C-alpha positions as CSV (number, residue, x, y, z in Angstrom):
1,M,115.7,124.7,71.8
2,R,118.9,126.5,71.9
3,P,121.0,124.6,74.5
4,T,122.5,127.8,75.7
5,F,119.6,127.9,78.2
6,L,120.7,124.5,79.4
7,A,123.8,126.2,80.6
8,V,121.8,128.8,82.4
9,A,119.7,126.1,83.9
10,A,122.8,124.3,85.1
11,M,124.0,127.4,86.8
12,A,120.6,128.0,88.3
13,L,120.5,124.4,89.7
14,F,123.9,124.8,91.3
15,A,122.9,128.1,92.8
16,A,119.7,126.6,94.1
17,L,121.3,123.6,95.7
18,Q,123.9,126.0,97.3
19,G,121.2,128.3,98.5
20,A,119.1,125.4,99.8
21,G,122.1,124.1,101.7
22,Q,122.8,127.3,103.5
23,P,123.4,126.6,107.2
24,S,120.6,127.7,109.5
25,H,123.1,129.4,111.9
26,R,125.4,132.0,110.5
27,G,129.0,131.1,110.8
28,L,128.4,127.3,110.7
29,L,129.5,125.2,107.8
30,P,127.6,122.1,107.0
31,P,129.2,119.2,108.9
32,G,131.5,117.0,106.9
33,L,132.5,119.6,104.3
34,L,136.0,119.9,105.6
35,P,137.9,117.7,108.0
36,P,138.3,119.0,111.5
37,H,141.6,120.7,112.3
38,H,143.8,120.6,115.4
39,H,144.2,123.9,117.1
40,P,147.6,125.2,118.1
41,P,147.6,127.9,120.9
42,V,146.8,131.4,119.9
43,P,149.2,134.1,121.1
44,A,148.0,136.5,123.7
45,P,146.6,139.8,122.5
46,S,149.2,142.5,121.6
47,Q,148.8,146.2,122.2
48,E,149.4,147.6,118.7
49,P,150.1,145.9,115.3
50,P,153.5,146.6,113.8
51,A,153.8,149.6,111.5
52,D,154.2,147.4,108.4
53,A,150.8,145.7,109.2
54,V,148.8,149.0,109.2
55,F,147.1,150.3,106.1
56,D,147.3,154.1,106.0
57,A,144.0,155.6,104.9
58,T,144.4,159.0,106.5
59,N,144.3,160.7,103.1
60,L,140.8,159.4,102.2
61,G,139.7,162.0,99.7
62,T,138.9,159.4,97.1
63,P,138.2,155.7,97.6
64,V,141.4,153.7,98.1
65,V,142.0,150.1,97.1
66,L,142.8,147.9,100.2
67,D,145.5,145.9,98.5
68,K,148.2,145.7,101.1
69,S,148.9,144.5,104.7
70,W,146.2,141.9,105.0
71,R,146.7,139.3,107.9
72,V,145.4,135.9,106.7
73,G,144.6,133.0,109.0
74,I,142.7,129.8,109.1
75,T,140.7,129.3,112.4
76,S,137.4,128.4,113.8
77,N,137.9,130.7,116.7
78,P,135.0,133.3,116.6
79,A,137.3,135.7,118.5
80,A,139.1,136.4,115.2
81,Q,136.4,138.9,114.4
82,R,137.3,141.1,117.5
83,P,139.7,144.1,117.1
84,D,141.8,143.0,120.1
85,F,142.4,139.6,118.6
86,D,146.2,138.9,118.3
87,D,146.9,138.2,114.6
88,S,150.6,139.1,114.8
89,A,151.5,135.5,114.1
90,W,149.3,135.4,111.0
91,A,150.8,135.6,107.6
92,L,151.0,139.1,106.0
93,R,149.7,139.1,102.4
94,D,149.0,141.7,99.7
95,A,145.8,141.5,97.7
96,T,147.2,139.8,94.7
97,P,145.2,137.4,92.5
98,S,146.9,134.4,94.1
99,I,148.3,134.5,97.6
100,A,150.5,131.9,99.3
101,D,149.0,129.3,101.5
102,V,149.0,130.0,105.2
103,P,149.2,127.5,108.2
104,D,146.1,126.9,110.4
105,A,145.9,128.9,113.6
106,E,143.5,127.0,115.8
107,N,143.0,127.2,119.6
108,P,141.4,124.1,121.1
109,D,140.3,126.0,124.2
110,N,138.6,128.7,122.2
111,N,137.1,126.1,119.9
112,D,135.7,124.2,122.9
113,A,134.2,127.5,124.2
114,A,132.5,128.1,120.9
115,A,131.3,124.6,120.9
116,S,129.6,125.1,124.3
117,H,127.3,127.6,122.6
118,G,126.5,125.5,119.6
119,P,127.6,122.8,117.2
120,P,131.4,122.4,116.5
121,M,132.6,124.8,113.9
122,H,134.9,124.0,111.0
123,P,137.7,126.5,110.3
124,F,137.2,129.6,108.2
125,A,139.6,131.8,106.3
126,W,139.9,135.2,108.0
127,F,141.3,138.3,106.3
128,R,142.1,141.0,108.8
129,L,143.3,144.5,108.0
130,H,144.3,147.3,110.4
131,V,143.4,150.7,108.9
132,K,144.5,154.1,110.2
133,L,142.0,156.8,109.6
134,A,142.4,160.6,109.8
135,P,140.8,162.4,112.8
136,S,137.3,163.8,112.2
137,H,136.9,161.7,109.1
138,G,133.6,161.7,107.3
139,P,131.3,158.6,106.7
140,V,133.3,155.5,105.7
141,S,132.0,152.6,103.7
142,L,133.4,149.4,102.2
143,L,132.8,148.2,98.6
144,I,133.5,144.6,97.7
145,E,133.2,144.6,94.0
146,L,133.0,141.5,91.9
147,P,134.1,141.3,88.2
148,V,131.3,142.3,86.0
149,S,131.7,139.2,83.8
150,H,131.5,137.0,86.9
151,N,127.8,136.9,86.9
152,T,127.5,135.8,83.4
153,S,129.9,132.9,83.7
154,M,129.5,129.3,84.8
155,D,132.1,129.6,87.6
156,F,130.1,127.4,90.0
157,G,132.7,127.2,92.8
158,T,133.1,131.0,93.2
159,Q,129.3,131.5,93.0
160,A,129.0,129.0,95.9
161,T,131.4,131.0,98.1
162,Q,130.7,134.6,97.2
163,S,127.5,134.9,99.2
164,D,129.3,133.3,102.3
165,V,131.4,136.3,102.9
166,E,130.8,138.2,106.2
167,V,132.3,141.6,107.1
168,Y,133.2,142.9,110.6
169,A,134.3,146.4,111.5
170,N,135.8,146.8,115.0
171,G,134.1,143.6,116.0
172,R,130.7,144.5,114.7
173,R,129.1,142.4,111.9
174,I,128.2,144.8,109.1
175,P,125.2,143.8,106.9
176,P,125.6,144.5,103.2
177,Q,123.5,147.1,101.5
178,G,121.4,146.5,98.4
179,P,118.6,144.0,97.7
180,H,118.0,141.5,100.4
181,G,121.1,142.5,102.3
182,D,119.7,141.0,105.5
183,E,119.8,137.5,104.0
184,S,122.2,137.8,101.1
185,S,123.4,134.2,101.5
186,H,120.2,133.1,99.9
187,Y,120.8,135.2,96.8
188,Q,123.4,135.2,94.1
189,A,126.5,137.2,94.9
190,I,126.7,140.8,93.6
191,S,128.9,143.8,94.4
192,R,127.8,145.3,97.6
193,I,128.5,148.3,99.9
194,Y,129.0,147.9,103.6
195,N,128.3,151.1,105.7
196,L,130.8,150.8,108.5
197,D,129.1,153.4,110.7
198,L,132.3,154.7,112.3
199,A,132.3,157.6,114.7
200,P,134.4,160.6,113.5
201,S,136.7,160.0,116.6
202,D,137.5,156.5,115.5
203,T,141.0,156.7,113.9
204,S,141.6,153.0,114.1
205,L,139.7,150.5,112.1
206,T,140.1,146.7,112.3
207,L,138.4,145.3,109.2
208,V,137.7,141.6,109.2
209,I,136.4,139.5,106.3
210,R,135.5,135.9,106.8
211,T,134.9,133.3,104.1
212,L,134.9,129.6,103.7
213,S,138.2,127.9,104.0
214,L,138.4,125.9,100.8
215,P,142.0,124.8,100.5
216,F,142.1,124.0,96.8
217,G,140.3,124.6,93.5
218,L,139.4,127.8,91.8
219,S,137.4,129.0,94.8
220,A,140.2,128.4,97.3
221,Y,140.8,131.2,99.8
222,T,144.2,131.7,98.2
223,H,142.4,133.1,95.2
224,F,140.2,135.3,97.4
225,F,141.4,138.6,95.8
226,A,141.3,137.3,92.3
227,T,137.5,138.0,92.0
228,R,137.2,140.8,94.5
229,N,138.2,144.5,94.4
230,I,138.0,145.9,98.0
231,R,137.8,149.6,98.4
232,L,137.3,152.0,101.3
233,G,135.9,155.5,100.9
234,N,133.0,157.9,101.1
235,P,129.6,156.2,100.6
236,Q,128.6,158.5,97.8
237,D,131.8,157.9,95.8
238,L,131.4,154.1,96.3
239,G,127.7,154.4,95.3
240,R,128.7,155.9,92.0
241,S,131.2,153.0,91.4
242,L,128.4,150.5,92.3
243,E,126.1,152.2,89.9
244,L,128.6,151.9,87.1
245,W,129.1,148.2,88.0
246,S,125.3,147.7,87.7
247,I,125.2,149.4,84.3
248,H,128.1,147.1,83.1
249,T,126.3,144.1,84.5
250,L,123.2,145.1,82.4
251,F,125.4,145.5,79.4
252,E,126.7,141.9,80.0
253,R,123.1,140.6,79.9
254,L,121.9,142.9,77.1
255,P,122.4,140.4,74.3
256,R,120.4,137.8,76.2
257,L,117.6,140.3,76.9
258,V,117.5,141.4,73.3
259,N,117.3,137.8,72.3
260,A,114.3,137.3,74.7
261,I,112.5,140.3,73.1
262,L,113.1,138.9,69.6
263,L,111.8,135.5,70.7
264,A,108.6,137.2,71.9
265,F,108.0,138.8,68.4
266,L,109.0,135.5,66.7
267,S,106.5,133.5,68.8
268,I,103.7,136.0,67.9
269,F,104.5,135.7,64.2
270,L,104.6,131.9,64.5
271,F,101.1,131.9,66.2
272,A,99.8,134.1,63.3
273,L,101.3,131.6,60.8
274,Y,99.7,128.7,62.5
275,F,96.2,130.3,62.5
276,T,96.5,131.4,58.9
277,Q,98.0,128.2,57.5
278,K,95.9,125.4,58.9
279,G,97.4,122.0,59.0
280,H,100.9,123.2,60.0
281,I,101.1,122.1,63.6
282,E,104.8,122.5,63.6
283,Y,104.3,126.3,63.8
284,L,102.3,125.9,67.0
285,W,104.9,123.8,68.7
286,L,107.7,126.2,67.6
287,A,105.7,129.2,68.8
288,L,105.1,127.7,72.2
289,H,108.8,126.7,72.4
290,E,110.0,130.2,71.7
291,L,107.4,131.7,74.0
292,V,108.4,129.6,77.0
293,Q,112.0,130.8,76.5
294,V,111.1,134.5,76.6
295,P,111.0,135.0,80.4
296,I,114.3,133.1,80.9
297,G,116.5,136.1,80.1
298,F,114.6,138.4,82.4
299,I,114.5,135.8,85.3
300,D,118.2,135.3,84.8
301,L,118.7,139.1,85.2
302,A,116.6,139.1,88.3
303,G,118.6,136.2,89.8
304,S,122.0,137.7,88.9
305,T,121.1,141.0,90.5
306,A,120.0,139.4,93.8
307,Y,116.3,140.2,93.4
308,L,115.2,136.6,93.1
309,D,116.0,133.9,95.6
310,Q,118.5,131.3,94.3
311,L,116.1,128.5,95.0
312,W,113.2,130.1,93.1
313,F,115.6,131.2,90.4
314,A,116.7,127.6,89.9
315,A,113.2,126.1,90.1
316,I,111.7,128.5,87.5
317,I,114.6,128.4,85.1
318,L,114.9,124.6,85.2
319,Q,111.1,124.1,84.7
320,L,111.0,126.5,81.8
321,V,114.1,124.9,80.1
322,L,112.6,121.4,80.5
323,I,109.2,122.5,79.1
324,S,111.0,124.2,76.3
325,A,112.9,121.1,75.5
326,Y,109.8,119.0,75.3
327,L,108.1,121.5,73.0
328,Y,111.1,121.5,70.7
329,F,110.9,117.7,70.7
330,E,107.3,117.8,69.5
331,F,108.2,120.5,67.0
332,L,110.9,118.3,65.4
333,I,108.5,115.4,65.1
334,A,105.9,117.6,63.3
335,F,108.5,119.5,61.3
336,L,110.2,116.4,59.9
337,A,107.0,114.4,59.7
338,L,108.6,111.6,61.7
339,R,106.8,108.3,62.1
340,R,106.2,107.1,65.6
341,R,109.1,105.0,66.7
342,W,109.8,103.4,70.1
343,F,112.3,106.1,71.1
344,I,109.8,108.8,70.3
345,T,107.1,107.0,72.3
346,L,109.6,106.5,75.2
347,L,110.6,110.2,75.3
348,R,107.0,111.3,75.0
349,F,105.7,109.2,77.8
350,T,108.6,109.8,80.2
351,A,108.5,113.6,79.8
352,P,105.9,114.1,82.7
353,I,108.7,113.2,85.2
354,M,110.1,116.7,84.5
355,A,107.0,118.4,85.7
356,G,107.9,117.9,89.3
357,V,111.4,119.4,89.2
358,A,110.3,122.9,90.3
359,P,108.0,121.8,93.1
360,A,110.6,119.4,94.4
361,L,113.4,122.0,94.4
362,L,111.2,124.5,96.3
363,L,110.7,121.8,99.1
364,V,114.5,121.2,99.4
365,G,115.6,121.2,103.0
366,H,112.2,120.3,104.6
367,N,113.1,116.7,105.3
368,H,115.3,113.9,104.0
369,F,112.5,112.4,102.0
370,I,112.2,115.5,99.9
371,G,115.9,115.3,99.2
372,V,115.5,111.8,97.8
373,V,112.6,113.0,95.6
374,V,114.7,115.9,94.3
375,L,117.5,113.5,93.5
376,L,115.2,111.2,91.6
377,E,113.6,114.1,89.8
378,L,117.0,115.5,88.8
379,L,118.3,112.1,87.8
380,G,115.3,111.4,85.7
381,S,115.4,114.9,84.1
382,V,119.1,114.5,83.3
383,L,118.5,111.1,81.6
384,W,115.6,112.6,79.7
385,I,117.6,115.6,78.5
386,T,120.5,113.3,77.5
387,G,118.0,111.2,75.4
388,W,116.6,114.5,74.0
389,M,120.0,115.7,72.9
390,L,120.8,112.4,71.2
391,F,117.4,112.5,69.5
392,C,117.9,116.0,68.3
393,F,121.4,115.5,67.0
394,I,120.8,112.1,65.4
395,T,117.5,113.2,63.8
396,L,118.8,116.4,62.4
397,I,122.0,114.9,61.1
398,A,120.1,112.1,59.4
399,A,117.7,114.6,57.8
400,T,120.6,116.8,56.7
401,I,122.3,113.8,55.1
402,K,119.1,113.3,53.2
403,R,119.5,116.8,51.8
404,N,116.9,118.4,54.0
405,F,118.1,122.0,53.8
406,E,115.8,123.1,56.7
407,A,117.1,120.4,59.0
408,G,120.7,121.5,58.2
409,L,119.7,125.1,59.3
410,L,118.4,123.8,62.6
411,L,121.5,121.7,63.2
412,L,123.9,124.6,62.8
413,P,122.7,126.6,65.9
414,L,122.6,123.4,67.8
415,V,126.3,122.7,67.2
416,L,127.2,126.4,67.9
417,S,125.2,126.3,71.1
418,M,127.2,123.3,72.4
419,I,130.4,125.3,71.7
420,G,128.7,128.2,73.5
421,I,128.1,126.1,76.6
422,L,131.8,125.3,76.8
423,E,132.6,129.0,76.4
424,Q,130.2,129.8,79.2
425,V,131.8,127.2,81.5
426,S,135.3,128.8,80.8
427,S,134.3,132.4,80.7
428,G,134.9,134.2,84.0
429,M,136.9,131.4,85.5
430,T,140.3,131.9,87.1
431,D,143.3,129.8,86.2
432,F,145.5,128.1,88.8
433,G,147.5,131.2,89.1
434,G,144.3,133.1,90.1
435,R,144.2,135.3,87.0
436,P,140.7,135.8,85.5
437,Y,140.2,134.0,82.2
438,R,138.3,135.6,79.3
439,S,137.2,133.4,76.5
440,P,138.8,134.3,73.1
441,L,135.3,133.6,71.6
442,T,133.8,136.6,73.3
443,L,133.5,139.7,71.1
444,Q,133.3,143.2,72.4
445,A,130.8,145.6,70.8
446,G,131.7,148.8,72.7
447,P,130.7,148.3,76.3
448,I,128.7,145.2,75.4
449,P,130.4,141.8,75.5
450,I,128.9,139.3,73.1
451,H,129.6,135.7,74.2
452,F,129.6,132.9,71.7
453,A,126.5,131.5,73.4
454,S,124.6,134.7,72.5
455,I,125.9,134.4,68.9
456,A,124.5,130.9,68.8
457,D,121.2,132.2,70.1
458,F,121.0,134.8,67.3
459,V,122.1,132.2,64.7
460,G,119.2,130.0,65.9
461,L,116.8,132.9,65.5
462,L,118.2,133.6,62.0
463,A,117.9,129.9,61.1
464,I,114.2,129.9,62.0
465,V,113.6,133.1,60.1
466,L,115.3,131.7,57.0
467,I,113.3,128.5,57.3
468,I,110.0,130.4,57.6
469,F,111.0,132.8,54.7
470,G,112.0,129.8,52.5
471,R,108.7,128.1,53.3
472,F,106.8,131.3,52.6
473,L,108.5,131.7,49.2
474,R,107.8,128.0,48.3
475,I,104.2,128.3,49.4
476,H,103.9,131.6,47.5
477,R,105.3,130.0,44.3
478,D,103.0,127.0,44.8
479,Q,100.0,129.3,45.3
480,E,100.9,131.3,42.2
481,R,101.3,128.2,40.2
482,A,98.0,126.8,41.5
483,S,96.3,130.2,40.9
484,G,97.5,130.1,37.3
485,E,96.3,126.6,36.8
486,L,92.9,127.5,38.4
487,A,92.6,130.6,36.3
488,A,93.3,128.5,33.2
489,A,90.8,125.9,34.3
490,R,88.3,128.7,34.9
491,N,88.8,130.0,31.4
492,V,88.3,126.6,30.0
493,Q,85.2,126.1,32.1
494,E,83.7,129.4,31.0
495,L,84.2,128.4,27.4
496,M,82.4,125.1,28.0
497,I,79.6,126.2,30.3
498,P,77.2,128.6,28.6
499,Q,77.7,132.2,29.8
500,E,75.0,133.8,27.6
501,K,71.3,132.8,27.2
502,L,71.0,130.3,24.3
503,Q,68.3,130.4,21.7
504,T,65.9,127.5,22.6
505,P,62.8,127.8,20.4
506,G,59.7,126.4,22.1
507,F,61.3,126.5,25.6
508,E,62.2,129.2,28.1
509,V,65.4,128.4,29.9
510,D,66.8,130.2,32.9
511,S,70.2,129.1,34.3
512,V,72.3,130.2,37.2
513,Y,75.8,128.9,38.1
514,N,77.6,130.1,41.2
515,P,80.8,128.2,42.0
516,A,81.9,128.1,45.6
517,T,85.6,128.6,44.7
518,E,87.5,130.0,41.7
519,V,86.5,126.9,39.7
520,G,83.6,124.7,40.5
521,G,82.6,121.1,40.2
522,D,79.1,121.7,38.9
523,F,78.3,121.7,35.2
524,Y,75.3,121.9,32.8
525,H,74.9,121.5,29.1
526,L,72.2,122.8,26.8
527,D,71.8,121.7,23.1
528,A,68.9,122.8,20.9
529,T,68.3,120.4,18.0
530,P,67.0,121.3,14.5
531,D,63.8,119.3,15.1
532,G,62.8,121.7,17.9
533,G,64.0,119.4,20.8
534,L,66.2,120.4,23.7
535,L,68.9,118.3,25.4
536,V,69.7,119.3,29.0
537,V,72.5,117.7,31.1
538,I,73.3,118.8,34.7
539,G,75.8,117.3,37.1
540,D,78.1,117.6,40.0
541,V,81.7,116.3,40.2
542,A,82.7,115.3,43.7
543,G,85.3,117.5,45.2
544,K,86.5,121.1,44.5
545,G,89.4,122.9,43.0
546,L,91.6,121.9,40.1
547,K,90.9,118.2,40.1
548,A,87.1,118.7,40.0
549,A,87.5,121.3,37.3
550,M,89.5,118.8,35.1
551,N,86.8,116.2,35.5
552,V,84.2,118.8,34.5
553,S,86.3,119.5,31.4
554,M,86.3,115.8,30.6
555,V,82.6,115.6,30.9
556,M,81.9,118.7,28.9
557,G,84.3,117.6,26.1
558,A,82.5,114.2,26.0
559,L,79.1,115.9,25.8
560,R,80.1,118.0,22.9
561,R,81.1,114.8,21.0
562,V,78.1,112.7,21.9
563,S,75.5,112.1,19.1
564,E,73.0,110.2,21.2
565,R,69.6,111.7,22.1
566,S,68.7,109.0,24.6
567,P,69.4,110.3,28.2
568,A,70.2,106.7,29.3
569,K,72.7,106.2,26.5
570,I,74.3,109.6,27.2
571,L,74.8,108.7,30.9
572,E,76.3,105.3,29.9
573,S,78.7,107.1,27.5
574,L,79.8,109.6,30.2
575,N,80.3,106.8,32.7
576,R,82.8,105.1,30.3
577,V,84.7,108.3,30.1
578,L,84.9,108.9,33.8
579,V,85.8,105.3,34.9
580,G,89.2,105.4,36.5
581,S,89.2,109.1,37.3
582,E,89.3,108.4,41.0
583,S,86.2,110.4,41.5
584,F,82.5,110.1,41.0
585,T,80.0,112.4,39.4
586,T,76.2,112.7,39.9
587,C,74.4,113.5,36.7
588,Q,71.0,113.9,35.2
589,A,70.1,113.9,31.5
590,A,66.8,115.1,30.1
591,W,65.4,115.2,26.5
592,F,62.6,117.7,25.8
593,G,60.7,116.9,22.6
594,A,59.0,119.5,20.6
595,N,55.7,117.7,21.1
596,G,55.9,117.9,24.9
597,E,57.6,114.5,25.5
598,L,60.1,114.5,28.4
599,V,62.6,111.6,28.9
600,I,64.8,111.7,32.0
601,A,67.6,109.4,33.2
602,N,69.3,109.8,36.5
603,A,72.8,108.9,37.9
604,G,72.6,109.7,41.6
605,H,71.6,113.3,41.1
606,L,68.8,115.2,43.0
607,H,65.3,114.6,41.7
608,P,63.8,117.4,39.5
609,Y,60.6,119.3,40.3
610,L,57.7,119.5,37.9
611,N,55.4,122.4,38.7
612,S,56.6,122.4,42.3
613,Q,56.1,118.7,42.7
614,E,59.2,116.4,43.1
615,V,59.5,113.8,40.3
616,G,60.5,110.4,41.5
617,L,63.2,108.7,39.5
618,P,64.8,105.3,39.7
619,G,68.0,105.2,41.6
620,G,71.3,105.0,39.7
621,L,75.0,104.9,40.6
622,P,77.0,108.0,40.0
623,L,79.2,108.1,36.9
624,G,82.7,106.7,37.2
625,V,82.0,104.2,40.0
626,L,81.7,101.0,37.9
627,P,82.1,100.3,34.2
628,E,79.2,99.1,32.0
629,I,76.3,100.5,34.0
630,S,72.9,100.8,32.4
631,Y,70.4,103.5,33.5
632,E,66.6,103.6,33.3
633,E,64.6,106.3,31.7
634,V,61.4,107.9,32.8
635,R,58.9,109.4,30.3
636,L,56.7,112.4,31.1
637,Y,54.5,114.8,29.1
638,L,54.8,118.6,29.4
639,H,51.8,120.8,28.7
640,P,52.4,124.3,27.5
641,G,53.4,126.4,30.5
642,D,54.7,123.4,32.5
643,R,58.1,124.0,34.1
644,I,60.9,121.6,35.2
645,L,63.4,122.6,38.0
646,L,66.8,121.0,37.9
647,L,69.4,121.9,40.6
648,S,72.6,120.7,42.2
649,D,73.0,119.7,45.9
650,G,74.8,123.0,46.6
651,V,71.3,124.5,47.0
652,V,70.0,121.9,49.5
653,E,73.4,121.8,51.4
654,A,73.7,125.6,51.9
655,R,74.3,126.0,55.7
656,H,73.4,128.9,58.0
657,G,75.9,130.2,60.5
658,S,73.8,128.3,63.2
659,G,74.5,125.1,61.4
660,E,71.0,124.7,59.9
661,L,70.8,123.4,56.3
662,F,68.7,125.0,53.6
663,G,67.0,121.7,53.1
664,F,64.5,120.1,50.8
665,D,61.5,121.8,52.4
666,R,62.8,125.2,51.4
667,V,63.5,123.9,47.9
668,H,60.0,122.6,47.7
669,N,58.5,125.9,48.9
670,L,60.6,127.9,46.4
671,S,60.4,125.5,43.5
672,N,57.9,127.7,41.6
673,Q,60.3,130.7,41.8
674,S,62.8,131.7,39.2
675,A,66.2,130.1,39.0
676,F,67.8,133.4,40.0
677,Y,65.6,133.7,43.1
678,I,66.3,130.2,44.3
679,A,70.1,130.5,43.7
680,D,70.2,133.8,45.6
681,A,68.2,132.5,48.5
682,A,70.6,129.5,48.9
683,K,73.6,131.8,48.5
684,E,72.4,134.2,51.2
685,F,71.5,131.4,53.5
686,G,75.1,130.2,53.5
687,Q,76.8,128.8,50.4
688,E,79.3,126.0,51.0
689,D,79.2,124.2,47.6
690,D,78.7,125.1,44.0
691,I,75.1,126.2,43.3
692,T,73.5,125.4,39.9
693,V,69.8,126.0,39.1
694,L,68.0,125.4,35.8
695,T,64.4,126.0,35.0
696,I,62.9,124.9,31.6
697,R,59.4,125.9,30.7
698,R,57.5,124.7,27.6
699,L,56.0,127.6,25.6
700,A,52.5,127.6,24.0
701,Q,53.8,128.1,20.4
702,A,55.5,124.8,20.6
703,I,52.1,123.1,19.8
704,A,51.9,125.0,16.6
705,A,55.3,123.8,15.6
C-alpha cells in the first residue's frame, strides 16, 4: 500500500473526531478546552463608531476585500453579535496574516445572564467591522474564501476551527450557502457565500464574525486572516469567484483522482493475470489491494467539498486504508514466498481488530462506553499499522539486500511515500508569522499542483507495472524456451514412434496415437522379424510434458537396441534402464509368432482384449519402481482372423464434461471396432490424457507361410 493514503486517513480521523465532538448547542465550546476568564466591565454602548473604525463600501461596483478597520475582542458575552454593542475599547486591526494579541474584554454580569439561559460559555474571538454602504445599494453578500491548497494539506488545527466560524449581519446570524450550510460544522470547511439579505435602505452594516479563541498555535485567532480572504460584493460576482475556487480545488485533487482511475485499470489487469496464470496468488492479493484504494480519492473529494459528513468521511477512509494495508501484507507474503513466522502469524491473527474501526467511529458521542471502544479500536489499529510498517520496510530491505530486484522496486515508492507524508503535513501550514507555507517539493503543472505524495503514488504504480512487465518478459522467455524444448522433443518422438503404416507380413496392424499435449507420455513400438514374427510394445510414462517425453525417448532408444524376443526379458531390460528416473512406466510387451503363437508380459498396463474378451494377465510392477524385477509371461494361440486390442489408460480415463468416465464397459462394447473408431470415441467423450490404441489381426495367409 502506498502510505500516502495513511496521511489521508489521519486527516480523516482528525476531522471525524472534531466533527463528533461538535457541541450540541451552537456557541458553546466543550467544557475544559480553555480556562475560564475573568470579565472586566464592558463600556456602555456608544452612538457611532469613530470615522477610522468604519470601512467605506459605498463604491461597491466590484467585490471589495475587507482588510481594514476590524475591531477584535475576546469575550463570552453573546451581546457582542449585536450592532449596538460598544466595541470602541476593542483593538483595531487590519486583516494581515498575523495580528497582534488583544486583551480579554469580559463582563461578569453579561456572562452570568448568559449562564442563566444555558451552561457557562468560554470566551470566543470576535471580529467586528462597521461598514458604510451606499443608499439604494443592490444585493450584498459576503464571501469567506479559504486557500485552495488548504483542503489538500494536513493542517489539522485550522481544519478544526474553520467550520466553527459564525457570521452575523446587524445582529442576525447568517447561515452559509452551499452544501449542508444549515449544519456546516459537521462538514469539512470550504469557501462559502453568506447572503446578508440587507434592505436597500440599510446604509450601515455591522458585520460580526465569531470563532474559537485559541490563544496559541497555528490556528490561533491572531492568524485568523492568514487563511481567509473576506470579500463583500454582489452575489453574482462572488458566485463567479466561488466557482473559480471550486475549479482550482478540483485541480488540486486531480492527480489523486487520476491515480484512482489508474488503480482501477491496474486492478482489472491484475485480476486478468490471476485468472490466466493459475498459481500466482500474489496477483489476486495485489488486485484486491489496488481495488480497495480506488474509491479513496473520490471519497476524499466528497469530504473536502463538504458533501460527506466528517464522521462518515473518516470512518470510510480509515476502514478502506486498514483493509488495503492488510491486503498488501498478504501480497508481500505471497510475492516474496515468505515462510510463516511468529510475526506473520501475529499480524494475521490480530488484523480483525481493525474491522470495528468504522462502526465504532460512527457511534462516537452516543455514550462514554462507545468512546472507550473507539479509543481501544484506534489504539489497536495504530499498533497494528506500526507493526505493518516495520514488517514492510524490514522485509523489503532484506529482500533487496538479497538482490531481489522486484523487492527493491516496491521499496522505492514506500520510501518516497514517507517523504510525501511529511510534505503533506507541512503543505498548507502557516508559520509562526502567519504566512502560508508551500512545500518546495510541490511541482506546478499549469494550474495543477503535483504534491510529492502524488509523485510517490505514481512511482508506486510504475513500480508495479515494471514488476509485471519484467515477470511477463521472464515468463515469455521461459515459455519460448520450453516451447522450443517441447518442439525438439516432439520431433524426436515423431522419429521414434512410427508415423506411417509398417509392413507387417501375416498381420494387419492399425495404430492411433493422440497426445493430450504437444508431447505425450504414451509410446508404442512395432518390429517385424525376418522369420515372420512381430514384436509389439506399448506403454505409458507417468506425467506429461518434457519430462515424460524424455523418458519416452529413453524407452524407445532402449527398445531399438534390444535383441531379445522374450516379452518378459524385454520388460526386465527396460526396467533396468528406467530405474532412478524418478518416474514409473506401465508397459506391455507381446510377441506374435508366425505360427499363431502369442506371448505377453505385463508391467502394470491395461489388459488386452482378444476378440472383444479381456485377457487376464498376472500383475506386475511398473517399470522403474524397483531394480531386478522379473515378469511372468502368458502364452496364447491366435487363429487366422483373431484380433488383439492394446490400449493406454487415456481411453478409459477420458472424462465427460459432467465428470463421467469413458470406463471399461464402453471399451468392452467397442473392443471389436477399429483402432481409429475407439480413439475418436474416447477423444470426443473428453480427452484428458494421451490416447494410444493398437489392433493386431492375424491374417489367413500366415498359415501357408
